C-alpha positions in Angstrom: -3.8 -20.1 -31.6 -3.2 -16.3 -31.6 -3.5 -14.6 -28.3 -6.3 -12.1 -27.8 -6.8 -9.3 -25.2 -8.9 -9.7 -22.1 -11.6 -7.2 -21.4 -12.4 -5.6 -18.0 -15.9 -4.7 -17.0 -17.9 -3.9 -13.9 -20.7 -6.3 -13.0 -22.8 -5.7 -9.8 -20.1 -3.4 -8.5 -17.2 -5.9 -9.0 -14.5 -6.0 -11.6 -14.7 -8.9 -14.1 -11.9 -10.0 -16.5 -13.2 -11.8 -19.5 -11.2 -14.0 -21.9 -12.2 -15.8 -25.1 -10.2 -18.7 -26.6 -11.0 -21.0 -29.5 -9.7 -24.5 -29.6 -9.6 -27.2 -32.2 -10.7 -29.8 -29.7 -14.2 -31.0 -28.6 -15.8 -29.5 -25.4 -15.4 -32.8 -23.6 -11.6 -32.6 -23.9 -11.3 -29.0 -23.0 -13.7 -29.4 -20.0 -11.5 -32.1 -18.6 -8.5 -29.9 -19.0 -10.1 -27.0 -17.0 -11.7 -29.1 -14.3 -9.7 -32.3 -13.7 -6.9 -31.8 -11.1 -4.7 -34.2 -13.0 -5.1 -32.0 -16.1 -5.0 -28.7 -14.4 -1.4 -29.4 -13.2 -0.3 -28.8 -16.8 -1.4 -25.1 -16.9 -3.1 -23.8 -13.8 -1.0 -21.7 -11.4 -1.7 -23.9 -8.4 -2.1 -27.5 -7.6 -5.8 -28.1 -7.2 -7.4 -30.6 -4.8 -11.2 -31.1 -5.1 -14.0 -33.5 -6.2 -16.1 -33.3 -9.5 -19.4 -32.0 -8.0 -21.1 -28.8 -7.1 -20.5 -27.9 -3.4 -17.2 -29.7 -3.2 -14.4 -28.0 -1.2 -11.3 -26.9 -3.0 -7.7 -26.3 -2.0 -5.2 -24.4 -4.1 -1.5 -25.1 -3.2 1.2 -22.8 -4.5 4.6 -24.4 -4.4 6.2 -22.0 -6.8 8.2 -18.8 -6.3 7.2 -15.3 -5.2 4.8 -14.0 -2.6 2.5 -17.0 -2.8 5.3 -19.5 -2.0 3.9 -22.2 0.3 0.5 -20.5 0.4 -2.7 -22.5 0.4 -6.0 -20.9 -0.7 -9.4 -22.4 -0.3 -12.6 -22.4 -2.3 -15.7 -24.3 -3.3 -17.2 -25.6 -6.5 -20.1 -23.5 -7.4 -21.3 -25.1 -10.6 -20.2 -28.4 -12.3 -22.1 -29.2 -15.5 -19.8 -31.2 -17.9 -19.0 -30.4 -20.6 -20.5 -27.0 -20.5 -19.8 -25.2 -17.3 -17.3 -25.2 -14.4 -17.3 -22.4 -11.8 -15.7 -22.1 -8.4 -14.6 -19.8 -5.6 -10.9 -18.8 -5.4 -10.8 -17.3 -2.0 -13.1 -14.4 -2.5 -12.8 -14.4 -6.3 -14.9 -16.4 -8.7 -13.5 -18.2 -11.7 -16.0 -19.4 -14.4 -15.3 -21.6 -17.5 -18.0 -21.8 -20.1 -17.7 -24.0 -23.2 -19.7 -24.0 -26.4 -19.3 -26.2 -29.5 -18.0 -24.6 -32.7 -17.7 -27.1 -35.5 -15.2 -29.7 -34.6 -13.8 -27.4 -31.8 -15.2 -25.2 -29.1 -15.2 -21.7 -27.7 -14.0 -21.1 -24.1 -15.3 -18.1 -22.3 -13.3 -17.7 -19.0 -14.2 -15.0 -16.5 -12.5 -13.9 -13.3 -14.5 -11.9 -10.8 -11.9 -9.9 -8.9 -12.6 -9.3 -5.2 -11.5 -6.0 -3.7 -9.9 -8.0 -0.9 -7.6 -9.7 -3.5 -6.6 -6.6 -5.4 -9.8 -5.8 -7.3 -9.7 -3.4 -10.2 -6.2 -2.1 -9.5 -4.7 -5.6 -9.9 -6.5 -6.4 -13.1 -3.4 -5.7 -15.2 -1.2 -8.3 -13.5 -4.1 -10.8 -13.3 -4.9 -10.5 -17.0 -1.3 -10.9 -18.0 -0.9 -13.9 -15.8 -4.0 -15.6 -17.2 -2.8 -15.0 -20.7 0.3 -17.0 -19.8 -1.8 -19.8 -18.3 -4.2 -20.0 -21.2 -1.3 -20.2 -23.6 -0.1 -23.2 -21.5 -3.6 -24.7 -21.6 -3.6 -24.5 -25.4 -0.2 -26.1 -25.6 -1.3 -28.9 -23.2 -4.4 -29.6 -25.4 -2.2 -29.8 -28.4 0.3 -32.2 -26.7 3.0 -29.6 -26.8 5.3 -27.9 -24.2 4.0 -24.6 -22.8 5.6 -21.5 -24.5 8.1 -19.6 -22.3 6.5 -16.9 -20.1 8.3 -14.1 -21.8 7.4 -10.4 -22.1 5.4 -10.2 -18.8 6.4 -6.6 -18.2 5.2 -5.6 -21.7 1.9 -7.5 -21.3 1.2 -5.9 -17.9 2.0 -2.5 -19.2 -0.3 -3.0 -22.1 -3.2 -4.1 -19.9 -2.6 -1.2 -17.5 -2.9 1.2 -20.4 -5.9 -0.6 -22.0 -7.8 -0.7 -18.6 -7.0 2.9 -17.7 -5.1 1.8 -14.5 -2.1 4.2 -15.0 -3.9 7.6 -14.8 -4.0 9.9 -11.8 -6.8 11.9 -10.3 -7.2 15.4 -8.9 -9.1 15.9 -5.6 -10.1 19.3 -4.4 -8.9 20.3 -0.9 -9.6 23.2 1.4 -6.7 25.1 0.1 -6.1 23.7 -3.4 -5.8 20.3 -4.9 -4.3 16.8 -4.3 -2.9 15.0 -7.3 -3.0 11.3 -6.6 -1.8 8.1 -8.2 -2.3 4.5 -6.9 -0.4 1.7 -8.7 -0.2 -2.0 -8.2 3.4 -3.1 -8.1 2.6 -6.8 -8.3 4.4 -8.7 -5.5 7.6 -6.7 -5.4 8.9 -6.6 -1.8 8.8 -3.1 -0.3 12.6 -3.3 0.2 13.0 -3.8 -3.5 10.7 -0.9 -4.3 12.6 1.3 -1.8 15.9 0.3 -3.4 14.7 1.6 -6.7 13.0 4.7 -5.3 15.2 6.0 -2.5 18.3 3.9 -2.0 21.5 6.1 -2.1 23.4 6.0 -5.4 27.1 5.4 -5.2 29.5 4.4 -2.5 29.3 6.7 0.6 26.0 8.2 -0.4 23.6 8.8 2.5 20.1 7.4 3.0 17.4 10.1 2.6 16.8 11.9 5.9 14.8 15.0 6.8 16.5 18.1 5.6 18.5 16.4 2.8 17.8 16.5 -0.9 15.3 13.8 -2.1 16.8 10.9 -4.0 16.9 11.5 -7.7 14.6 8.5 -8.7 11.9 10.2 -6.6 12.0 13.4 -8.6 11.6 14.6 -12.2 12.5 17.6 -14.2 9.0 19.2 -14.1 9.2 20.5 -10.5 11.7 22.1 -8.2 12.3 19.8 -5.3 12.9 21.0 -1.8 14.2 19.1 1.3 13.0 15.7 2.5 10.4 16.2 5.3 9.6 12.7 6.4 11.1 9.2 5.9 10.1 5.8 7.2 12.1 3.2 5.1 10.9 1.2 3.2 7.4 2.5 3.3 7.3 6.3 3.3 9.2 9.2 1.6 8.0 12.8 1.6 9.6 16.0 0.5 8.8 19.6 -0.2 8.4 21.0 -3.7 8.9 24.6 -4.6 7.6 27.1 -7.2 9.8 30.1 -8.1 11.9 29.3 -5.0 9.1 29.3 -2.5 7.6 26.3 -0.8 4.4 25.2 -2.7 3.5 21.8 -1.3 4.5 18.2 -0.6 5.3 15.1 -2.6 4.6 11.9 -0.8 5.4 8.2 -1.7 3.7 5.5 0.4 4.5 1.9 -0.2 2.3 -0.8 1.3 2.2 -4.5 1.0 -0.5 -7.1 1.9 -0.4 -10.9 1.4 -3.6 -10.8 -0.6 -3.5 -7.4 -2.3 0.2 -7.4 -3.2 2.4 -4.3 -3.1 0.9 -0.9 -3.9 2.3 2.6 -4.3 0.3 5.7 -3.5 1.9 8.9 -4.8 0.4 12.3 -4.0 1.4 15.9 -4.6 -0.4 18.9 -3.0 -1.0 21.8 -5.3 -2.1 25.2 -4.0 -5.1 26.8 -5.6 -3.0 29.6 -7.1 -1.1 27.1 -9.1 -4.1 25.2 -10.5 -2.6 25.7 -14.0 0.1 23.2 -13.1 -2.2 20.3 -12.6 -2.1 18.8 -16.1 1.7 19.1 -16.2 2.0 17.5 -12.8 -0.3 14.6 -13.7 1.5 14.0 -17.0 5.0 14.1 -15.4 4.1 11.8 -12.6 2.4 9.3 -14.9 5.5 9.2 -17.0 7.7 8.8 -13.9 5.6 5.9 -12.7 5.7 4.1 -16.0 9.5 4.3 -15.9 9.6 3.4 -12.3 7.4 0.3 -12.9 9.7 -0.9 -15.7 12.8 -0.4 -13.4 11.2 -2.7 -10.9 11.4 -5.4 -13.6 15.0 -4.6 -14.2 14.4 -2.5 -17.3 16.0 1.0 -17.1 14.7 3.3 -19.8 16.6 6.4 -20.8 16.3 9.2 -21.7 13.1 10.6 -20.3 10.3 10.2 -23.0 9.3 13.9 -23.3 6.9 13.2 -26.2 5.0 10.8 -24.0 4.7 13.5 -21.3 3.5 16.1 -23.8 0.8 13.7 -25.0 -0.4 12.9 -21.5 -0.3 16.6 -20.6 -2.6 17.4 -23.5 -5.0 14.6 -22.6 -5.2 15.7 -18.9 -5.6 19.4 -19.9 -8.6 18.4 -22.0 -10.3 16.8 -19.0 -9.6 19.4 -16.3 
């Protein structure tokens, strides 16, 4: 079964991922695979404990690796109508499996309502990529085969981030100019790992960033003139001055935050004075390119040289919108 892309919509103010999969198996078999805990173990990301009825309590146990190691989530069966519909709460999220007969097989429509408390819209890229892997394992289980290796997760997340428009920055007006702002989901990467890619000293004997020193190279790019570091609180905060024609023009600020439910997030901002409004498109394009390279580096993929053509394309797109 060839994989297909999920879609992301907003329904009643909440972000909803939607997946469609066709199987050469009857609805009864697929319904059992998506609702019976003894079948879910073959493809679902957690061990499920529940009863086959609406209103039943649910427990989701994560024995695997990563941020969810040892975590137990709770939920409740919302709808149980075999072999047509199975829906349940997953903490504050809602997962819904709908099945319809198609010849000798069936169509599965799977939706995931993303609660803002569990990452919401910003986490849609990683959730969509993760469910693609799970649904591939479901297809293999139905066919009596071993699940395919979960390869290419970085590429899949990047593709969804691009498709869903999660990579772009915004410009907010301030009393004396503008604030360029990006917010990116960094999956479950520990802040210490993010800091080691962003700000750790390079080479033996190199000093940690400190007020008054030059900012670390991975926190800069060639489209601005960086000034001295102004504030540091490792592994969560790095701020430095940027300059225009040798004079102080504003601040660049990286804020790294982590939450057991939201994951790890990066907020990057740069202040731009009103007199330099013409730099906004270039600033947005350069930082989006920077964050794309930075995200790949968090997955161990260092990409060189700087993709100047990508930055030019982004600059043109931002300029058309400003």
